[in-house]
C-alpha positions in Angstrom: 100.5 87.5 207.3 98.1 90.6 206.7 94.6 90.0 205.3 93.0 92.5 203.2 89.3 92.8 202.9 87.8 94.1 199.8 83.8 95.1 200.3 81.6 95.7 197.5 78.0 95.6 197.4 76.3 93.7 194.8 72.5 93.2 194.2 71.2 90.1 191.9 67.9 91.4 189.9 66.6 89.7 187.0 70.1 88.1 186.7 71.6 91.4 186.3 74.7 92.4 188.5 74.7 96.1 190.1 77.1 97.7 191.9 76.7 100.6 194.0 79.0 103.3 193.0 78.5 106.8 194.6 77.4 109.3 192.4 78.2 113.0 192.4 75.6 115.4 191.4 76.3 117.6 188.4 74.8 121.0 188.9 75.6 123.3 191.9 73.3 125.7 193.9 73.8 128.4 195.3 72.0 130.7 197.8 72.5 134.0 200.0 70.4 134.4 203.1 70.1 136.8 205.7 68.3 136.4 208.9 66.7 139.5 209.2 66.3 142.6 206.6 65.7 145.4 209.1 67.9 146.3 211.5 69.5 149.0 214.0 73.0 150.0 213.6 75.1 148.1 215.6 73.0 145.2 215.6 74.5 142.2 214.0 72.7 140.6 211.0 74.1 136.8 210.2 74.3 136.1 206.1 74.8 132.8 205.3 76.3 131.5 201.9 74.9 128.1 201.0 76.5 125.6 198.2 75.0 122.1 197.4 75.8 119.8 195.1 78.9 118.9 193.0 81.8 120.6 195.2 85.1 119.6 192.9 86.9 122.7 190.9 84.6 125.0 192.8 86.8 128.7 193.2 84.6 131.2 195.4 86.6 134.7 195.8 86.6 136.3 199.6 82.7 137.6 199.6 82.8 141.5 199.7 80.5 143.6 201.7 79.5 147.5 202.2 82.3 149.4 203.9 79.1 150.6 206.5 79.4 147.0 208.0 82.1 145.2 209.7 82.8 141.4 210.0 82.0 140.3 213.7 82.9 136.8 212.7 82.2 134.1 210.2 82.4 130.4 210.6 82.8 127.4 207.3 80.5 123.6 207.7 80.7 121.0 205.3 78.1 118.5 205.1 78.8 114.9 203.2 75.8 112.4 203.1 74.7 109.5 200.6 71.4 109.0 199.8 70.4 106.6 197.5 73.7 105.8 196.1 74.0 109.4 195.5 76.7 111.4 197.2 75.3 115.1 198.5 78.1 117.5 199.4 77.2 121.4 201.1 79.0 123.9 202.2 78.0 127.1 204.3 79.6 130.0 205.3 78.5 132.2 207.9 79.3 135.6 208.4 78.2 138.0 211.1 77.8 141.7 209.8 77.3 144.6 211.9 76.1 147.7 210.2 77.6 150.7 211.6 75.3 153.2 210.5 71.6 154.0 209.5 70.7 153.4 205.3 69.4 151.3 203.2 72.6 148.6 201.9 73.3 145.9 199.3 74.9 142.7 200.4 76.0 141.1 197.1 75.0 139.6 194.2 77.9 136.4 195.4 79.6 134.9 192.6 81.3 131.8 192.7 83.0 129.9 189.1 82.3 126.2 189.1 83.5 124.2 186.0 84.7 127.9 184.1 80.9 128.7 184.7 79.4 131.7 187.3 76.7 130.8 189.2 75.6 134.1 191.2 73.0 134.7 194.0 70.9 137.4 194.1 71.7 140.9 195.6 69.7 140.9 199.4 68.9 144.8 200.4 69.2 145.2 204.0 67.7 148.5 206.1 69.5 149.9 209.0 67.7 151.8 211.3 69.4 154.6 213.6 70.8 152.6 216.3 68.9 153.1 220.1 70.8 155.8 222.4 73.5 154.1 224.3 72.3 153.7 227.9 72.7 156.5 230.6 75.8 155.9 232.7 74.6 154.9 236.4 75.3 157.2 239.0 78.0 155.8 240.8 78.0 155.8 244.8 79.9 157.8 247.1 83.5 157.3 246.9 85.4 157.1 250.3 88.7 155.7 251.8 89.0 153.0 254.8 
């Protein structure tokens, strides 16, 4: 015989019974940030897009970057927590971008569609300076054969 146990939380307050039910936030927060806004060419910049709140029905097109930037890596993390009976969810998309030449470039704005509404981050300006000279090759020792 199998026994099923159903668990519910009830609180008795002044004769009323309240049931704790997760509540999803109805709004969405979208932001973009970088770890630095001035770099040398060839030095990585980390861009983080953060989405928090109600993540249902979310449409996030792949972000586009200036052609002078290569994507060195990317990752995604998701956080789910319950606080004071409300469910909080967030997602972080992290991109490691490597600028290939000097100049001023704009990342974003990045757009997300949520319940047929568009949310947009602010654009971020990145200044890329000329990279340091590559290291000079060290003279190699004498070659000899045994």
